[in-house]
N, CA, C and O atoms as a GROMACS GRO file, in nm:
protein
  476
    1UNK      N    1  13.407  13.692  -0.325
    1UNK     CA    2  13.404  13.818  -0.434
    1UNK      C    3  13.511  13.816  -0.532
    1UNK      O    4  13.626  13.825  -0.488
    2UNK      N    5  13.494  13.807  -0.651
    2UNK     CA    6  13.612  13.793  -0.742
    2UNK      C    7  13.616  13.935  -0.814
    2UNK      O    8  13.529  13.969  -0.894
    3UNK      N    9  13.708  14.002  -0.784
    3UNK     CA   10  13.734  14.137  -0.830
    3UNK      C   11  13.846  14.147  -0.930
    3UNK      O   12  13.963  14.118  -0.906
    4UNK      N   13  13.795  14.193  -1.054
    4UNK     CA   14  13.898  14.230  -1.144
    4UNK      C   15  13.956  14.369  -1.146
    4UNK      O   16  13.880  14.466  -1.138
    5UNK      N   17  14.083  14.385  -1.157
    5UNK     CA   18  14.169  14.521  -1.146
    5UNK      C   19  14.224  14.560  -1.278
    5UNK      O   20  14.324  14.500  -1.317
    6UNK      N   21  14.172  14.651  -1.350
    6UNK     CA   22  14.236  14.684  -1.485
    6UNK      C   23  14.324  14.826  -1.444
    6UNK      O   24  14.275  14.929  -1.397
    7UNK      N   25  14.453  14.801  -1.473
    7UNK     CA   26  14.522  14.926  -1.440
    7UNK      C   27  14.656  14.929  -1.553
    7UNK      O   28  14.669  14.844  -1.640
    8UNK      N   29  14.740  15.032  -1.536
    8UNK     CA   30  14.851  15.044  -1.627
    8UNK      C   31  14.960  15.058  -1.529
    8UNK      O   32  14.953  15.141  -1.439
    9UNK      N   33  15.076  14.969  -1.547
    9UNK     CA   34  15.192  14.969  -1.428
    9UNK      C   35  15.268  15.093  -1.401
    9UNK      O   36  15.326  15.113  -1.294
   10UNK      N   37  15.266  15.191  -1.518
   10UNK     CA   38  15.334  15.323  -1.478
   10UNK      C   39  15.227  15.424  -1.448
   10UNK      O   40  15.257  15.540  -1.477
   11UNK      N   41  15.114  15.403  -1.399
   11UNK     CA   42  15.005  15.488  -1.360
   11UNK      C   43  15.028  15.503  -1.207
   11UNK      O   44  15.013  15.410  -1.128
   12UNK      N   45  15.064  15.622  -1.174
   12UNK     CA   46  15.080  15.651  -1.029
   12UNK      C   47  14.937  15.624  -0.942
   12UNK      O   48  14.932  15.563  -0.835
   13UNK      N   49  14.836  15.676  -1.004
   13UNK     CA   50  14.681  15.633  -0.959
   13UNK      C   51  14.661  15.508  -0.929
   13UNK      O   52  14.616  15.466  -0.823
   14UNK      N   53  14.704  15.424  -1.050
   14UNK     CA   54  14.668  15.282  -1.038
   14UNK      C   55  14.758  15.203  -0.922
   14UNK      O   56  14.715  15.099  -0.872
   15UNK      N   57  14.874  15.255  -0.888
   15UNK     CA   58  14.961  15.210  -0.784
   15UNK      C   59  14.879  15.233  -0.676
   15UNK      O   60  14.846  15.131  -0.616
   16UNK      N   61  14.835  15.339  -0.633
   16UNK     CA   62  14.796  15.371  -0.518
   16UNK      C   63  14.646  15.295  -0.502
   16UNK      O   64  14.623  15.254  -0.388
   17UNK      N   65  14.549  15.272  -0.596
   17UNK     CA   66  14.448  15.182  -0.594
   17UNK      C   67  14.485  15.033  -0.554
   17UNK      O   68  14.412  14.966  -0.480
   18UNK      N   69  14.597  14.989  -0.605
   18UNK     CA   70  14.632  14.862  -0.600
   18UNK      C   71  14.693  14.838  -0.467
   18UNK      O   72  14.667  14.731  -0.412
   19UNK      N   73  14.775  14.926  -0.405
   19UNK     CA   74  14.838  14.948  -0.266
   19UNK      C   75  14.694  14.932  -0.184
   19UNK      O   76  14.686  14.835  -0.110
   20UNK      N   77  14.588  15.016  -0.192
   20UNK     CA   78  14.485  15.005  -0.115
   20UNK      C   79  14.416  14.879  -0.106
   20UNK      O   80  14.384  14.833   0.004
   21UNK      N   81  14.387  14.810  -0.235
   21UNK     CA   82  14.325  14.680  -0.229
   21UNK      C   83  14.420  14.583  -0.147
   21UNK      O   84  14.377  14.506  -0.061
   22UNK      N   85  14.554  14.595  -0.184
   22UNK     CA   86  14.638  14.485  -0.083
   22UNK      C   87  14.635  14.518   0.068
   22UNK      O   88  14.640  14.433   0.156
   23UNK      N   89  14.629  14.640   0.087
   23UNK     CA   90  14.626  14.665   0.240
   23UNK      C   91  14.502  14.633   0.292
   23UNK      O   92  14.503  14.599   0.410
   24UNK      N   93  14.391  14.634   0.233
   24UNK     CA   94  14.262  14.584   0.275
   24UNK      C   95  14.219  14.450   0.236
   24UNK      O   96  14.103  14.415   0.212
   25UNK      N   97  14.337  14.370   0.232
   25UNK     CA   98  14.299  14.226   0.185
   25UNK      C   99  14.191  14.191   0.088
   25UNK      O  100  14.110  14.099   0.103
   26UNK      N  101  14.197  14.269  -0.004
   26UNK     CA  102  14.080  14.247  -0.136
   26UNK      C  103  14.167  14.167  -0.224
   26UNK      O  104  14.272  14.216  -0.267
   27UNK      N  105  14.131  14.049  -0.253
   27UNK     CA  106  14.197  13.961  -0.344
   27UNK      C  107  14.144  14.017  -0.471
   27UNK      O  108  14.028  14.058  -0.478
   28UNK      N  109  14.247  14.019  -0.598
   28UNK     CA  110  14.187  14.036  -0.729
   28UNK      C  111  14.262  13.993  -0.840
   28UNK      O  112  14.375  13.951  -0.815
   29UNK      N  113  14.225  13.993  -0.954
   29UNK     CA  114  14.294  13.949  -1.059
   29UNK      C  115  14.343  14.076  -1.149
   29UNK      O  116  14.260  14.147  -1.207
   30UNK      N  117  14.464  14.096  -1.155
   30UNK     CA  118  14.510  14.215  -1.238
   30UNK      C  119  14.506  14.202  -1.374
   30UNK      O  120  14.515  14.088  -1.420
   31UNK      N  121  14.494  14.316  -1.462
   31UNK     CA  122  14.504  14.300  -1.587
   31UNK      C  123  14.565  14.443  -1.635
   31UNK      O  124  14.524  14.550  -1.591
   32UNK      N  125  14.669  14.429  -1.732
   32UNK     CA  126  14.725  14.562  -1.789
   32UNK      C  127  14.612  14.623  -1.885
   32UNK      O  128  14.574  14.564  -1.986
   33UNK      N  129  14.570  14.728  -1.849
   33UNK     CA  130  14.440  14.789  -1.946
   33UNK      C  131  14.507  14.814  -2.095
   33UNK      O  132  14.439  14.815  -2.198
   34UNK      N  133  14.633  14.830  -2.093
   34UNK     CA  134  14.688  14.890  -2.214
   34UNK      C  135  14.706  14.740  -2.326
   34UNK      O  136  14.717  14.742  -2.448
   35UNK      N  137  14.703  14.622  -2.235
   35UNK     CA  138  14.750  14.501  -2.324
   35UNK      C  139  14.617  14.415  -2.315
   35UNK      O  140  14.593  14.330  -2.400
   36UNK      N  141  14.539  14.439  -2.218
   36UNK     CA  142  14.416  14.343  -2.217
   36UNK      C  143  14.282  14.430  -2.175
   36UNK      O  144  14.214  14.408  -2.075
   37UNK      N  145  14.264  14.515  -2.254
   37UNK     CA  146  14.125  14.595  -2.232
   37UNK      C  147  14.024  14.513  -2.221
   37UNK      O  148  14.028  14.400  -2.271
   38UNK      N  149  13.908  14.563  -2.148
   38UNK     CA  150  13.788  14.472  -2.127
   38UNK      C  151  13.714  14.500  -2.249
   38UNK      O  152  13.713  14.612  -2.301
   39UNK      N  153  13.645  14.386  -2.299
   39UNK     CA  154  13.566  14.404  -2.445
   39UNK      C  155  13.449  14.479  -2.423
   39UNK      O  156  13.404  14.494  -2.309
   40UNK      N  157  13.389  14.536  -2.539
   40UNK     CA  158  13.283  14.620  -2.551
   40UNK      C  159  13.158  14.571  -2.454
   40UNK      O  160  13.089  14.652  -2.392
   41UNK      N  161  13.139  14.430  -2.450
   41UNK     CA  162  13.038  14.382  -2.365
   41UNK      C  163  13.049  14.395  -2.216
   41UNK      O  164  12.956  14.420  -2.139
   42UNK      N  165  13.202  14.370  -2.179
   42UNK     CA  166  13.227  14.374  -2.051
   42UNK      C  167  13.205  14.538  -1.995
   42UNK      O  168  13.139  14.571  -1.897
   43UNK      N  169  13.269  14.613  -2.074
   43UNK     CA  170  13.263  14.763  -2.075
   43UNK      C  171  13.101  14.814  -2.024
   43UNK      O  172  13.059  14.876  -1.927
   44UNK      N  173  13.037  14.749  -2.148
   44UNK     CA  174  12.879  14.788  -2.110
   44UNK      C  175  12.815  14.757  -1.973
   44UNK      O  176  12.740  14.837  -1.917
   45UNK      N  177  12.850  14.637  -1.923
   45UNK     CA  178  12.798  14.585  -1.810
   45UNK      C  179  12.868  14.663  -1.695
   45UNK      O  180  12.803  14.685  -1.592
   46UNK      N  181  12.987  14.704  -1.704
   46UNK     CA  182  13.062  14.796  -1.596
   46UNK      C  183  13.010  14.940  -1.602
   46UNK      O  184  13.019  15.008  -1.500
   47UNK      N  185  12.959  14.988  -1.706
   47UNK     CA  186  12.904  15.102  -1.721
   47UNK      C  187  12.757  15.101  -1.631
   47UNK      O  188  12.730  15.186  -1.545
   48UNK      N  189  12.673  14.992  -1.669
   48UNK     CA  190  12.559  14.959  -1.588
   48UNK      C  191  12.582  14.953  -1.434
   48UNK      O  192  12.520  15.019  -1.351
   49UNK      N  193  12.670  14.871  -1.412
   49UNK     CA  194  12.692  14.840  -1.247
   49UNK      C  195  12.761  14.975  -1.180
   49UNK      O  196  12.759  14.995  -1.058
   50UNK      N  197  12.822  15.066  -1.274
   50UNK     CA  198  12.897  15.164  -1.191
   50UNK      C  199  12.794  15.299  -1.142
   50UNK      O  200  12.822  15.384  -1.058
   51UNK      N  201  12.685  15.288  -1.214
   51UNK     CA  202  12.585  15.397  -1.214
   51UNK      C  203  12.636  15.538  -1.272
   51UNK      O  204  12.581  15.647  -1.254
   52UNK      N  205  12.745  15.513  -1.339
   52UNK     CA  206  12.813  15.647  -1.410
   52UNK      C  207  12.752  15.653  -1.560
   52UNK      O  208  12.696  15.560  -1.617
   53UNK      N  209  12.772  15.768  -1.607
   53UNK     CA  210  12.749  15.771  -1.758
   53UNK      C  211  12.875  15.739  -1.817
   53UNK      O  212  12.981  15.753  -1.757
   54UNK      N  213  12.864  15.686  -1.958
   54UNK     CA  214  12.963  15.646  -2.032
   54UNK      C  215  13.062  15.728  -2.037
   54UNK      O  216  13.171  15.673  -2.021
   55UNK      N  217  13.065  15.856  -2.055
   55UNK     CA  218  13.161  15.951  -2.062
   55UNK      C  219  13.260  15.958  -1.962
   55UNK      O  220  13.370  16.008  -1.983
   56UNK      N  221  13.221  15.904  -1.838
   56UNK     CA  222  13.303  15.920  -1.728
   56UNK      C  223  13.415  15.804  -1.748
   56UNK      O  224  13.514  15.814  -1.675
   57UNK      N  225  13.409  15.700  -1.836
   57UNK     CA  226  13.491  15.599  -1.872
   57UNK      C  227  13.603  15.642  -1.940
   57UNK      O  228  13.709  15.581  -1.929
   58UNK      N  229  13.593  15.740  -2.010
   58UNK     CA  230  13.706  15.804  -2.116
   58UNK      C  231  13.818  15.865  -2.033
   58UNK      O  232  13.785  15.943  -1.945
   59UNK      N  233  13.931  15.840  -2.048
   59UNK     CA  234  14.046  15.896  -1.983
   59UNK      C  235  14.085  16.036  -2.055
   59UNK      O  236  14.175  16.044  -2.139
   60UNK      N  237  14.009  16.140  -2.014
   60UNK     CA  238  13.999  16.264  -2.089
   60UNK      C  239  14.147  16.346  -2.096
   60UNK      O  240  14.186  16.427  -2.180
   61UNK      N  241  14.201  16.304  -2.001
   61UNK     CA  242  14.332  16.375  -1.982
   61UNK      C  243  14.451  16.302  -2.051
   61UNK      O  244  14.567  16.343  -2.041
   62UNK      N  245  14.413  16.182  -2.126
   62UNK     CA  246  14.532  16.109  -2.174
   62UNK      C  247  14.564  16.159  -2.314
   62UNK      O  248  14.482  16.224  -2.378
   63UNK      N  249  14.693  16.124  -2.364
   63UNK     CA  250  14.740  16.158  -2.496
   63UNK      C  251  14.664  16.093  -2.597
   63UNK      O  252  14.646  16.153  -2.704
   64UNK      N  253  14.616  15.980  -2.580
   64UNK     CA  254  14.543  15.908  -2.688
   64UNK      C  255  14.418  15.974  -2.735
   64UNK      O  256  14.375  15.980  -2.851
   65UNK      N  257  14.363  16.025  -2.615
   65UNK     CA  258  14.203  16.090  -2.631
   65UNK      C  259  14.235  16.210  -2.695
   65UNK      O  260  14.162  16.239  -2.790
   66UNK      N  261  14.335  16.296  -2.666
   66UNK     CA  262  14.380  16.433  -2.715
   66UNK      C  263  14.421  16.397  -2.894
   66UNK      O  264  14.371  16.461  -2.986
   67UNK      N  265  14.494  16.312  -2.909
   67UNK     CA  266  14.564  16.258  -3.050
   67UNK      C  267  14.418  16.245  -3.140
   67UNK      O  268  14.407  16.300  -3.250
   68UNK      N  269  14.318  16.174  -3.086
   68UNK     CA  270  14.210  16.135  -3.174
   68UNK      C  271  14.085  16.241  -3.170
   68UNK      O  272  13.974  16.212  -3.214
   69UNK      N  273  14.117  16.369  -3.110
   69UNK     CA  274  14.034  16.457  -3.107
   69UNK      C  275  13.893  16.422  -3.058
   69UNK      O  276  13.796  16.482  -3.104
   70UNK      N  277  13.881  16.329  -2.965
   70UNK     CA  278  13.770  16.266  -2.903
   70UNK      C  279  13.665  16.375  -2.849
   70UNK      O  280  13.545  16.358  -2.870
   71UNK      N  281  13.714  16.490  -2.777
   71UNK     CA  282  13.625  16.579  -2.707
   71UNK      C  283  13.532  16.620  -2.814
   71UNK      O  284  13.414  16.632  -2.779
   72UNK      N  285  13.565  16.646  -2.945
   72UNK     CA  286  13.472  16.700  -3.045
   72UNK      C  287  13.390  16.590  -3.116
   72UNK      O  288  13.280  16.611  -3.168
   73UNK      N  289  13.460  16.460  -3.111
   73UNK     CA  290  13.375  16.349  -3.180
   73UNK      C  291  13.280  16.267  -3.099
   73UNK      O  292  13.173  16.224  -3.142
   74UNK      N  293  13.327  16.248  -2.975
   74UNK     CA  294  13.232  16.175  -2.878
   74UNK      C  295  13.082  16.217  -2.892
   74UNK      O  296  13.007  16.122  -2.916
   75UNK      N  297  13.030  16.324  -2.885
   75UNK     CA  298  12.899  16.363  -2.876
   75UNK      C  299  12.816  16.311  -3.006
   75UNK      O  300  12.695  16.291  -2.999
   76UNK      N  301  12.888  16.292  -3.117
   76UNK     CA  302  12.834  16.244  -3.219
   76UNK      C  303  12.822  16.087  -3.251
   76UNK      O  304  12.753  16.031  -3.336
   77UNK      N  305  12.908  16.036  -3.160
   77UNK     CA  306  12.913  15.879  -3.168
   77UNK      C  307  12.793  15.811  -3.076
   77UNK      O  308  12.752  15.861  -2.972
   78UNK      N  309  12.749  15.695  -3.134
   78UNK     CA  310  12.658  15.623  -3.069
   78UNK      C  311  12.738  15.549  -2.955
   78UNK      O  312  12.861  15.538  -2.954
   79UNK      N  313  12.631  15.486  -2.836
   79UNK     CA  314  12.697  15.430  -2.730
   79UNK      C  315  12.777  15.311  -2.758
   79UNK      O  316  12.873  15.276  -2.690
   80UNK      N  317  12.721  15.238  -2.888
   80UNK     CA  318  12.797  15.119  -2.922
   80UNK      C  319  12.930  15.155  -2.986
   80UNK      O  320  13.026  15.080  -2.974
   81UNK      N  321  12.938  15.256  -3.047
   81UNK     CA  322  13.071  15.288  -3.113
   81UNK      C  323  13.159  15.335  -3.014
   81UNK      O  324  13.279  15.309  -3.021
   82UNK      N  325  13.110  15.406  -2.916
   82UNK     CA  326  13.200  15.454  -2.803
   82UNK      C  327  13.255  15.315  -2.714
   82UNK      O  328  13.373  15.300  -2.682
   83UNK      N  329  13.170  15.239  -2.689
   83UNK     CA  330  13.216  15.114  -2.620
   83UNK      C  331  13.321  15.030  -2.702
   83UNK      O  332  13.417  14.972  -2.651
   84UNK      N  333  13.290  15.032  -2.830
   84UNK     CA  334  13.385  14.969  -2.938
   84UNK      C  335  13.528  15.055  -2.945
   84UNK      O  336  13.636  15.001  -2.967
   85UNK      N  337  13.512  15.165  -2.929
   85UNK     CA  338  13.628  15.255  -2.942
   85UNK      C  339  13.729  15.219  -2.806
   85UNK      O  340  13.848  15.188  -2.813
   86UNK      N  341  13.654  15.232  -2.691
   86UNK     CA  342  13.714  15.182  -2.553
   86UNK      C  343  13.772  15.039  -2.556
   86UNK      O  344  13.883  15.016  -2.508
   87UNK      N  345  13.700  14.950  -2.608
   87UNK     CA  346  13.750  14.824  -2.609
   87UNK      C  347  13.861  14.791  -2.699
   87UNK      O  348  13.931  14.692  -2.677
   88UNK      N  349  13.882  14.878  -2.812
   88UNK     CA  350  13.983  14.872  -2.902
   88UNK      C  351  14.115  14.929  -2.864
   88UNK      O  352  14.219  14.900  -2.923
   89UNK      N  353  14.105  15.018  -2.754
   89UNK     CA  354  14.227  15.115  -2.716
   89UNK      C  355  14.212  15.124  -2.549
   89UNK      O  356  14.135  15.206  -2.500
   90UNK      N  357  14.283  15.044  -2.474
   90UNK     CA  358  14.267  15.042  -2.342
   90UNK      C  359  14.332  15.165  -2.278
   90UNK      O  360  14.316  15.191  -2.159
   91UNK      N  361  14.402  15.238  -2.359
   91UNK     CA  362  14.471  15.382  -2.294
   91UNK      C  363  14.354  15.478  -2.296
   91UNK      O  364  14.365  15.576  -2.223
   92UNK      N  365  14.252  15.466  -2.364
   92UNK     CA  366  14.135  15.533  -2.361
   92UNK      C  367  14.055  15.539  -2.237
   92UNK      O  368  13.987  15.636  -2.202
   93UNK      N  369  14.068  15.428  -2.174
   93UNK     CA  370  13.987  15.413  -2.059
   93UNK      C  371  14.053  15.465  -1.935
   93UNK      O  372  14.169  15.442  -1.901
   94UNK      N  373  13.958  15.545  -1.867
   94UNK     CA  374  14.004  15.611  -1.735
   94UNK      C  375  14.023  15.479  -1.639
   94UNK      O  376  13.950  15.380  -1.633
   95UNK      N  377  14.140  15.507  -1.567
   95UNK     CA  378  14.200  15.393  -1.490
   95UNK      C  379  14.224  15.437  -1.347
   95UNK      O  380  14.221  15.557  -1.320
   96UNK      N  381  14.247  15.343  -1.251
   96UNK     CA  382  14.211  15.194  -1.262
   96UNK      C  383  14.055  15.177  -1.267
   96UNK      O  384  13.974  15.261  -1.228
   97UNK      N  385  14.026  15.060  -1.321
   97UNK     CA  386  13.871  15.034  -1.339
   97UNK      C  387  13.888  14.891  -1.247
   97UNK      O  388  13.978  14.808  -1.262
   98UNK      N  389  13.782  14.886  -1.153
   98UNK     CA  390  13.771  14.769  -1.074
   98UNK      C  391  13.630  14.745  -1.070
   98UNK      O  392  13.544  14.828  -1.042
   99UNK      N  393  13.614  14.613  -1.101
   99UNK     CA  394  13.467  14.537  -1.089
   99UNK      C  395  13.463  14.401  -1.037
   99UNK      O  396  13.564  14.330  -1.033
  100UNK      N  397  13.352  14.366  -1.000
  100UNK     CA  398  13.327  14.239  -0.944
  100UNK      C  399  13.206  14.175  -1.024
  100UNK      O  400  13.160  14.063  -1.000
  101UNK      N  401  13.157  14.270  -1.132
  101UNK     CA  402  13.039  14.205  -1.187
  101UNK      C  403  12.904  14.271  -1.143
  101UNK      O  404  12.805  14.276  -1.216
  102UNK      N  405  12.912  14.321  -1.017
  102UNK     CA  406  12.795  14.365  -0.965
  102UNK      C  407  12.818  14.531  -0.933
  102UNK      O  408  12.726  14.611  -0.945
  103UNK      N  409  12.937  14.565  -0.896
  103UNK     CA  410  12.982  14.712  -0.886
  103UNK      C  411  13.092  14.719  -0.971
  103UNK      O  412  13.159  14.626  -1.016
  104UNK      N  413  13.105  14.870  -0.993
  104UNK     CA  414  13.232  14.903  -1.062
  104UNK      C  415  13.286  15.042  -1.016
  104UNK      O  416  13.215  15.141  -0.998
  105UNK      N  417  13.408  15.037  -1.000
  105UNK     CA  418  13.448  15.215  -0.987
  105UNK      C  419  13.554  15.236  -1.081
  105UNK      O  420  13.631  15.152  -1.127
  106UNK      N  421  13.547  15.376  -1.109
  106UNK     CA  422  13.644  15.396  -1.216
  106UNK      C  423  13.737  15.517  -1.146
  106UNK      O  424  13.695  15.615  -1.084
  107UNK      N  425  13.844  15.488  -1.168
  107UNK     CA  426  13.953  15.607  -1.113
  107UNK      C  427  13.959  15.541  -0.956
  107UNK      O  428  13.896  15.445  -0.914
  108UNK      N  429  14.056  15.626  -0.888
  108UNK     CA  430  14.078  15.587  -0.755
  108UNK      C  431  14.062  15.709  -0.660
  108UNK      O  432  14.144  15.801  -0.657
  109UNK      N  433  13.936  15.704  -0.571
  109UNK     CA  434  13.928  15.790  -0.471
  109UNK      C  435  13.905  15.696  -0.328
  109UNK      O  436  13.823  15.604  -0.321
  110UNK      N  437  13.976  15.728  -0.240
  110UNK     CA  438  13.986  15.634  -0.118
  110UNK      C  439  13.847  15.613  -0.074
  110UNK      O  440  13.821  15.496  -0.049
  111UNK      N  441  13.760  15.689  -0.060
  111UNK     CA  442  13.663  15.695  -0.005
  111UNK      C  443  13.558  15.620  -0.083
  111UNK      O  444  13.478  15.551  -0.020
  112UNK      N  445  13.552  15.626  -0.208
  112UNK     CA  446  13.476  15.557  -0.316
  112UNK      C  447  13.501  15.400  -0.277
  112UNK      O  448  13.411  15.318  -0.258
  113UNK      N  449  13.646  15.374  -0.268
  113UNK     CA  450  13.690  15.240  -0.248
  113UNK      C  451  13.639  15.195  -0.122
  113UNK      O  452  13.590  15.083  -0.117
  114UNK      N  453  13.643  15.271  -0.015
  114UNK     CA  454  13.612  15.227   0.116
  114UNK      C  455  13.454  15.184   0.094
  114UNK      O  456  13.412  15.071   0.123
  115UNK      N  457  13.387  15.269   0.049
  115UNK     CA  458  13.239  15.252   0.037
  115UNK      C  459  13.201  15.140  -0.051
  115UNK      O  460  13.097  15.078  -0.029
  116UNK      N  461  13.284  15.108  -0.154
  116UNK     CA  462  13.228  15.009  -0.258
  116UNK      C  463  13.300  14.878  -0.226
  116UNK      O  464  13.230  14.777  -0.235
  117UNK      N  465  13.423  14.865  -0.191
  117UNK     CA  466  13.508  14.733  -0.166
  117UNK      C  467  13.510  14.687  -0.031
  117UNK      O  468  13.553  14.573  -0.010
  118UNK      N  469  13.469  14.757   0.064
  118UNK     CA  470  13.516  14.691   0.209
  118UNK      C  471  13.360  14.638   0.252
  118UNK      O  472  13.343  14.578   0.358
  119UNK      N  473  13.287  14.656   0.190
  119UNK     CA  474  13.146  14.595   0.231
  119UNK      C  475  13.128  14.470   0.198
  119UNK      O  476  13.023  14.413   0.225
   0.00000   0.00000   0.00000
């Protein structure tokens, strides 16, 4: 299973997720979400494989989200526009983002990681 982990080095939640992956012997390729955000196409696939709505991929508590006033703008944007926006600015993406192409998790909840990545 080739797992890709998108995180941010200064993010404490990301550090917890990365520690969990290591402790559970799950090998992964790490990418800094701020420097190497996934493309719009990759994000579209992750949304599909996560079973979550696209809005769950936005880091709504992030500074960039507030700066851009996205709370009010997102409802009027198309899915393609939202995906392009996420792909253009990695700090808008809720992190960590973990995927193997067939499954995707957004954020870190230990039980979700247990259920998703230990099988």
